[in-house]
C-alpha positions as CSV (number, residue, x, y, z in Angstrom):
1,X,114.0,116.0,98.4
2,X,115.9,114.6,95.3
3,X,114.7,111.0,95.5
4,X,111.7,110.6,97.9
5,X,112.1,106.8,97.8
6,X,115.3,107.0,99.8
7,X,113.2,107.8,102.9
8,X,111.2,105.5,105.1
9,X,107.5,105.1,104.4
10,X,106.7,107.1,107.6
11,X,108.9,109.9,106.5
12,X,107.3,110.0,103.1
13,X,103.8,110.0,104.6
14,X,104.6,112.8,106.9
15,X,106.2,114.8,104.1
16,X,103.2,114.5,101.9
17,X,100.7,115.2,104.7
18,X,102.6,118.4,105.6
19,X,102.7,119.6,102.0
20,X,99.0,119.0,101.5
21,X,97.9,120.6,104.8
22,X,100.1,123.6,104.7
23,X,99.2,124.2,101.0
24,X,95.5,124.1,102.0
25,X,96.0,126.5,104.9
26,X,98.0,128.9,102.7
27,X,95.6,128.4,99.8
28,X,98.6,127.7,97.6
29,X,97.3,125.8,94.6
30,X,100.7,125.5,92.8
31,X,102.4,124.1,95.9
32,X,99.5,121.6,96.3
33,X,100.0,120.4,92.8
34,X,103.7,120.0,93.4
35,X,102.9,117.7,96.3
36,X,100.5,115.7,94.1
37,X,103.2,115.4,91.4
38,X,105.7,114.2,94.1
39,X,103.2,111.5,95.2
40,X,103.3,110.0,91.7
41,X,107.0,109.3,92.2
42,X,106.5,107.4,95.4
43,X,107.2,103.6,95.2
44,X,104.8,102.1,97.7
45,X,105.7,98.5,97.0
46,X,107.7,98.4,100.2
47,X,104.8,100.0,102.3
48,X,102.8,97.7,104.5
49,X,99.0,97.7,104.2
50,X,98.4,100.3,106.8
51,X,100.9,102.6,105.2
52,X,99.4,102.1,101.8
53,X,96.0,103.0,103.2
54,X,97.3,106.2,104.6
55,X,99.2,107.1,101.5
56,X,96.1,106.9,99.3
57,X,94.1,108.7,101.9
58,X,96.6,111.6,102.0
59,X,96.7,111.8,98.1
60,X,92.9,111.8,98.0
61,X,92.9,114.7,100.5
62,X,95.3,116.5,98.2
63,X,92.9,116.3,95.3
64,X,90.0,117.3,97.5
65,X,92.0,120.4,98.5
66,X,92.5,121.2,94.9
67,X,88.8,121.1,94.4
68,X,88.2,123.4,97.4
69,X,90.8,126.0,96.1
70,X,89.5,125.9,92.5
71,X,85.8,126.2,93.3
72,X,83.7,128.1,95.8
73,X,81.9,124.9,96.8
74,X,82.1,121.2,95.7
75,X,78.7,121.6,94.0
76,X,80.2,124.2,91.6
77,X,83.0,121.9,90.4
78,X,82.9,121.0,86.7
79,X,80.8,117.9,85.8
80,X,83.8,116.2,84.4
81,X,86.3,117.2,87.1
82,X,89.4,115.1,87.1
83,X,90.0,116.2,90.7
84,X,86.9,114.2,91.7
85,X,88.1,111.2,89.7
86,X,91.5,111.3,91.4
87,X,90.0,111.8,94.9
88,X,87.5,108.9,94.5
89,X,90.0,106.6,92.9
90,X,92.6,107.0,95.8
91,X,89.9,106.7,98.4
92,X,88.7,103.4,96.9
93,X,92.2,102.1,96.8
94,X,92.6,103.1,100.5
95,X,89.3,101.3,101.2
96,X,91.0,98.0,100.3
97,X,93.2,98.4,103.4
98,X,90.9,99.7,106.0
99,X,90.9,96.4,107.9
100,X,94.6,97.1,108.6
101,X,94.2,100.6,110.1
102,X,92.8,102.1,113.2
103,X,89.0,102.6,113.5
104,X,89.3,106.4,113.3
105,X,91.3,106.2,110.0
106,X,88.8,103.8,108.5
107,X,85.9,106.1,109.4
108,X,87.7,109.0,107.8
109,X,88.3,107.1,104.5
110,X,84.6,106.0,104.4
111,X,83.2,109.4,105.3
112,X,85.3,111.2,102.7
113,X,84.2,108.7,100.1
114,X,80.6,109.2,101.1
115,X,81.0,113.0,100.8
116,X,82.5,112.7,97.3
117,X,79.8,110.4,96.1
118,X,77.1,112.8,97.5
119,X,78.7,115.7,95.6
120,X,78.8,114.0,92.2
121,X,75.1,112.9,92.4
122,X,75.6,109.3,93.7
123,X,73.7,110.1,96.8
124,X,72.2,106.7,97.4
125,X,75.6,105.0,97.4
126,X,76.9,107.8,99.6
127,X,74.6,106.6,102.4
128,X,76.3,103.1,102.2
129,X,79.7,104.6,103.1
130,X,78.3,106.8,105.9
131,X,76.5,103.8,107.3
132,X,79.7,101.7,107.1
133,X,81.6,104.3,109.0
134,X,78.9,104.4,111.7
135,X,78.9,100.7,112.0
136,X,82.6,100.9,112.9
137,X,82.0,103.9,115.3
138,X,78.5,105.0,115.9
139,X,79.7,108.2,117.5
140,X,81.9,109.4,114.6
141,X,80.5,112.9,114.3
142,X,81.6,113.7,110.8
143,X,79.9,110.6,109.4
144,X,76.7,111.5,111.3
145,X,76.7,115.0,110.1
146,X,77.5,114.2,106.5
147,X,75.0,111.4,106.5
148,X,72.4,114.0,107.5
149,X,73.6,116.4,104.8
150,X,73.6,113.6,102.3
151,X,70.0,112.8,103.2
152,X,69.1,116.4,102.8
153,X,70.5,116.5,99.3
154,X,68.8,113.1,98.5
155,X,65.5,114.5,99.7
156,X,65.6,117.3,97.2
157,X,65.7,114.8,94.4
158,X,62.6,112.8,95.5
159,X,59.2,113.3,93.9
160,X,57.1,111.7,96.6
161,X,56.2,114.2,99.4
162,X,55.9,111.6,102.1
163,X,59.3,110.1,101.3
164,X,60.8,113.6,101.1
165,X,59.6,114.4,104.6
166,X,61.0,111.1,106.1
167,X,64.4,111.9,104.5
168,X,64.4,115.4,105.9
169,X,63.2,114.2,109.3
170,X,66.1,111.8,109.6
171,X,68.5,114.3,108.1
172,X,67.7,116.8,110.8
173,X,68.1,114.1,113.5
174,X,71.6,113.2,112.3
175,X,72.6,116.8,111.8
176,X,71.6,117.7,115.4
177,X,73.4,114.7,116.8
178,X,76.6,115.5,114.9
179,X,76.5,119.2,116.0
180,X,77.0,118.1,119.6
181,X,79.8,115.6,119.0
182,X,83.2,116.7,120.5
183,X,85.1,115.3,117.5
184,X,83.4,117.8,115.1
185,X,85.1,121.2,114.7
186,X,82.9,124.0,116.2
187,X,82.4,125.8,112.8
188,X,81.4,122.5,111.2
189,X,79.0,121.7,114.0
190,X,77.5,125.2,113.6
191,X,76.9,124.5,109.9
192,X,75.2,121.2,110.8
193,X,73.0,122.9,113.3
194,X,72.1,125.7,110.9
195,X,71.0,123.2,108.2
196,X,68.9,121.3,110.8
197,X,67.2,124.6,111.7
198,X,66.6,125.3,108.0
199,X,64.8,121.9,107.8
200,X,62.8,122.7,111.0
201,X,61.6,126.0,109.4
202,X,59.5,124.0,106.9
203,X,57.7,121.6,109.3
204,X,56.1,121.6,112.7
205,X,58.5,120.3,115.4
206,X,55.9,117.8,116.6
207,X,55.9,116.2,113.2
208,X,59.7,116.2,112.9
209,X,60.1,114.6,116.3
210,X,57.6,111.9,115.6
211,X,59.6,108.9,114.3
212,X,56.9,106.5,113.4
213,X,56.9,102.8,113.7
214,X,55.2,101.6,110.5
215,X,52.9,98.5,110.2
216,X,54.7,95.2,109.6
217,X,53.7,94.4,106.0
218,X,55.6,91.1,106.2
219,X,53.4,89.7,109.1
220,X,51.4,87.5,106.8
221,X,54.3,86.3,104.7
222,X,55.7,82.8,104.8
223,X,59.0,82.4,106.6
224,X,60.8,81.8,103.3
225,X,59.3,85.0,101.8
226,X,60.0,87.0,105.0
227,X,63.6,85.8,105.2
228,X,64.3,86.9,101.6
229,X,62.7,90.3,102.1
230,X,64.5,91.0,105.4
231,X,67.8,90.1,103.6
232,X,66.9,92.6,100.9
233,X,66.2,95.3,103.5
234,X,69.5,94.6,105.3
235,X,71.5,94.7,102.1
236,X,69.6,97.8,100.8
237,X,68.4,96.1,97.6
238,X,64.8,97.2,97.4
239,X,63.9,99.6,94.5
240,X,62.5,102.0,97.1
241,X,64.4,105.1,98.3
242,X,63.1,104.6,101.8
243,X,65.4,101.6,102.0
244,X,68.3,104.1,102.2
245,X,66.9,105.8,105.3
246,X,65.0,103.3,107.4
247,X,65.2,99.6,107.9
248,X,61.6,98.9,108.9
249,X,59.6,96.3,107.0
250,X,57.5,99.0,105.3
251,X,60.3,99.5,102.8
252,X,60.0,95.9,101.5
253,X,58.3,97.0,98.3
254,X,59.8,97.7,94.9
255,X,57.8,100.8,94.3
256,X,60.2,102.6,92.0
257,X,58.7,103.6,88.6
258,X,58.6,106.2,85.9
259,X,56.3,109.2,86.0
260,X,53.4,110.2,83.7
261,X,55.1,111.8,80.7
262,X,54.3,114.5,78.2
263,X,54.0,112.8,74.8
264,X,52.7,113.7,71.3
265,X,49.3,112.1,70.7
266,X,50.6,109.7,68.2
267,X,53.5,108.5,70.4
268,X,53.3,105.2,72.0
269,X,54.1,105.3,75.8
270,X,57.1,102.9,75.6
271,X,59.2,104.3,78.4
272,X,57.2,102.7,81.2
273,X,57.3,99.4,79.3
274,X,61.1,99.4,79.0
275,X,61.5,100.4,82.6
276,X,59.2,97.6,83.7
277,X,61.3,95.1,81.8
278,X,64.5,96.4,83.3
279,X,63.0,96.4,86.8
280,X,61.8,92.8,86.5
281,X,65.2,91.7,85.3
282,X,66.7,93.3,88.4
283,X,64.4,91.7,90.9
284,X,64.9,88.4,89.2
285,X,68.7,88.8,89.4
286,X,68.3,89.8,93.1
287,X,66.4,86.7,93.9
288,X,68.6,84.4,91.9
289,X,71.6,85.7,93.8
290,X,69.9,85.2,97.1
291,X,68.6,81.7,96.3
292,X,72.0,80.7,94.8
293,X,74.2,82.1,97.5
294,X,72.1,81.1,100.6
295,X,70.4,77.9,99.5
296,X,72.3,74.8,100.7
297,X,69.7,72.3,99.5
298,X,70.7,70.0,96.6
299,X,68.5,70.3,93.6
300,X,67.0,67.4,91.8
301,X,68.3,68.7,88.4
302,X,71.9,67.9,89.6
303,X,71.1,64.2,90.2
304,X,72.8,61.8,87.9
305,X,75.0,64.5,86.4
306,X,78.5,62.9,85.8
307,X,81.4,65.3,86.0
308,X,85.1,64.4,85.5
309,X,87.3,65.3,88.4
310,X,90.7,66.8,87.7
311,X,91.3,67.7,91.4
312,X,90.9,71.5,90.8
313,X,88.3,71.8,93.5
314,X,85.6,73.4,91.3
315,X,82.1,74.1,92.5
316,X,79.4,73.0,90.1
317,X,75.7,73.3,90.9
318,X,72.5,75.0,89.9
319,X,73.1,77.4,92.8
320,X,76.4,78.5,91.3
321,X,74.7,79.0,88.0
322,X,72.0,81.1,89.6
323,X,74.7,83.5,90.9
324,X,76.3,83.6,87.5
325,X,73.0,84.4,85.9
326,X,72.5,87.2,88.5
327,X,75.9,88.6,87.6
328,X,75.1,88.5,83.8
329,X,71.6,90.0,84.2
330,X,72.9,92.9,86.3
331,X,75.7,93.7,83.8
332,X,73.2,93.6,80.9
333,X,70.9,96.1,82.6
334,X,73.3,99.0,82.2
335,X,73.2,98.9,78.4
336,X,69.4,98.7,78.6
337,X,69.4,101.9,80.8
338,X,71.4,103.5,78.0
339,X,68.9,102.2,75.4
340,X,66.1,103.8,77.3
341,X,67.9,107.1,77.8
342,X,68.8,107.2,74.1
343,X,65.2,107.1,73.2
344,X,63.9,109.3,76.0
345,X,66.5,112.1,75.5
346,X,66.3,111.7,71.7
347,X,70.1,111.4,71.4
348,X,69.9,109.7,68.0
349,X,72.5,107.0,68.6
350,X,72.1,103.8,66.5
351,X,70.0,101.5,68.7
352,X,72.3,98.6,67.8
353,X,75.4,100.5,69.0
354,X,74.2,102.4,72.0
355,X,75.8,101.4,75.3
356,X,76.2,102.6,78.9
357,X,79.7,103.7,78.0
358,X,79.1,105.6,74.8
359,X,75.8,107.3,75.5
360,X,77.4,110.2,77.2
361,X,79.5,111.1,74.1
362,X,78.5,113.1,71.0
363,X,77.3,110.8,68.2
364,X,77.7,107.8,70.6
365,X,81.5,107.8,69.9
366,X,83.7,107.5,73.0
367,X,86.4,109.4,71.2
368,X,84.1,112.5,71.0
369,X,83.5,115.1,73.7
370,X,80.9,114.6,76.4
371,X,77.3,115.7,75.6
372,X,77.3,118.6,78.1
373,X,73.9,119.8,76.7
374,X,72.0,116.9,78.2
375,X,73.1,117.9,81.7
376,X,71.6,120.8,83.7
377,X,72.3,122.1,87.2
378,X,68.9,120.7,88.5
379,X,69.2,117.1,87.4
380,X,71.6,115.7,89.9
381,X,70.4,112.2,89.3
382,X,71.5,112.2,85.6
383,X,74.9,113.4,86.8
384,X,75.0,110.6,89.2
385,X,74.2,108.1,86.5
386,X,77.0,109.6,84.3
387,X,79.4,109.2,87.2
388,X,78.2,105.7,87.9
389,X,79.0,104.7,84.3
390,X,82.6,105.5,85.1
391,X,82.7,102.4,87.4
392,X,82.2,100.3,84.3
393,X,84.7,101.9,81.9
394,X,86.5,98.6,81.3
395,X,88.0,99.6,77.9
396,X,90.4,102.3,79.0
397,X,90.3,101.5,82.7
398,X,87.9,103.2,85.0
399,X,89.3,106.5,86.4
400,X,87.3,106.0,89.7
401,X,87.0,102.2,90.1
402,X,90.2,100.1,90.5
403,X,88.3,96.9,90.0
404,X,86.4,97.9,86.8
405,X,88.6,95.7,84.5
406,X,88.3,92.7,86.7
407,X,84.5,93.0,86.8
408,X,84.4,93.3,83.0
409,X,86.8,90.3,82.6
410,X,84.5,88.2,84.8
411,X,81.5,89.0,82.7
412,X,83.4,88.3,79.5
413,X,84.6,84.9,80.7
414,X,81.1,84.0,82.0
415,X,79.5,84.9,78.7
416,X,82.1,83.7,76.2
417,X,84.9,81.7,77.7
418,X,85.7,79.3,80.6
419,X,84.7,80.5,84.1
420,X,85.3,78.5,87.2
421,X,84.2,79.0,90.8
422,X,86.4,77.2,93.4
423,X,86.4,76.8,97.2
424,X,90.0,77.7,97.4
425,X,92.6,78.3,94.7
426,X,95.4,75.8,94.4
427,X,98.5,77.9,95.1
428,X,100.8,75.3,93.4
429,X,99.1,75.6,90.0
430,X,99.9,78.2,87.5
431,X,97.2,80.7,86.5
432,X,95.7,79.4,83.2
433,X,94.7,82.2,80.9
434,X,92.2,79.9,79.2
435,X,90.0,79.8,82.4
436,X,89.1,82.5,84.8
437,X,89.2,81.0,88.3
438,X,87.8,82.8,91.3
439,X,87.1,81.7,94.9
440,X,83.4,81.4,95.8
441,X,83.4,84.1,98.5
442,X,85.1,86.6,96.2
443,X,82.7,85.9,93.4
444,X,79.6,86.3,95.6
445,X,81.0,89.5,97.1
446,X,81.5,91.0,93.6
447,X,78.1,89.9,92.5
448,X,76.5,91.5,95.5
449,X,78.4,94.7,94.8
450,X,77.1,94.6,91.2
451,X,73.6,94.2,92.4
452,X,73.9,97.3,94.6
453,X,75.4,99.3,91.7
454,X,72.5,98.2,89.5
455,X,69.9,99.2,92.1
456,X,71.5,102.6,92.4
457,X,71.5,103.0,88.6
458,X,67.8,102.3,88.5
459,X,67.1,104.8,91.3
460,X,69.0,107.5,89.4
461,X,67.3,106.6,86.1
462,X,63.8,107.0,87.6
463,X,64.6,110.2,89.4
464,X,66.4,111.7,86.4
465,X,63.3,111.1,84.3
466,X,61.1,112.6,86.9
467,X,63.3,115.7,87.0
468,X,63.3,116.0,83.2
469,X,59.5,115.7,83.1
470,X,59.0,118.3,85.8
471,X,60.4,121.0,83.4
472,X,58.4,120.0,80.4
473,X,55.4,121.9,79.3
474,X,52.3,120.3,77.7
475,X,52.7,119.9,73.9
476,X,50.2,121.6,71.6
477,X,48.1,118.8,70.1
478,X,49.7,116.4,72.6
479,X,48.5,114.6,75.7
480,X,49.8,114.0,79.2
481,X,49.9,110.2,79.5
482,X,47.4,108.9,82.0
483,X,48.9,107.7,85.3
484,X,49.7,104.1,84.6
485,X,48.0,101.5,86.8
486,X,50.6,99.9,89.0
487,X,50.8,96.2,88.1
488,X,51.5,93.7,90.8
489,X,53.4,90.5,90.1
490,X,51.4,87.4,90.9
């Protein structure tokens, strides 16, 4: 095919799909790479939305097949695998068009994205994609099975025995359900069933089959408090791993914290203090978003405020400002996570220069190689945090998040320039570079996504520290910090 763009979109899609599938079956890596190279020459500007979705889905599959041919299993792939970057990037682009494809195609995109996230250590976010697929089709077997497998991997990272059991209990449930679905290949279904049996070998069946209904801890709350906490549960925003596996009110607690740590006697236990600060900032951002986005009441502070109208349909109110504050708070938390890791891992980066972007590089310089020595095969959460940081690589453009630059631009305009939220953009006006203008629904959606990303980062941070501490031995002349009393906000 001399010029692939002389063919129709359907012909191009069929050509690429055939190359990728036959290369996988023949285990022909060079042919697979030729197909991927060909895909870079495709001009998709004439494709409709459905065709664009399928194109990026097929290319993502191609990169996934490269992974499977290069490595014995996805878990053995290199930490900095460009194949994962390419696969995730194309799946996320495909995700933009899933409303324009059949339910089956949408479920496949979401399930594959969930699997990729699970493999790179972003196991909390993986559940979001599996659940999304199952909301479209609750009988989609591959989403059910991979959800179960993802919960199994997630459980292995948890430090609380009760939480771990609940995760494994539901993992087994979904694995068994998936193994019986007709849309699951027999060999895959067998694998799901074997993993379910492996889980069952560790616990009595009567315990595994007892799916408890937990006490309603919100029964005595005010309606206002209850509405807020139910919203947090539904949007999976509690700092509580259980919020990723069950939706009962028992999860309405922000219980995530850092462990007792091995310290020298003269060292001040600062890690818990920094984590507490970050945690409080997150729950504040979460409430500010909720209160700003869902509170229609006019606030007295906006009375007698005179604003000049230029007919640009702006939205000005304390509620809009609360959402903007939530956005800024969330974005700032990532650098504070890096600040904590820099101290905890003793990386030696200047405290005034450390950032979520540079902490992974030697000497804190993004031009330097990655600090491979801080990663080990056991600490999947730290790997997940590293991969999550790629979502925010706004300088060079994120290799896995197509919207990274836009999110960074929004933050920059909110902090330093002119940022305006409108009901609807005026299509007859030119875009003014002096002001960043965004429709209300789009801004709220991006802020909610940033909240979810921040919540995931805090989960991985806590679990990464727990994993590191589990391999430490008591220091001579040192102390094990006393288990901190858990403080409750009044």
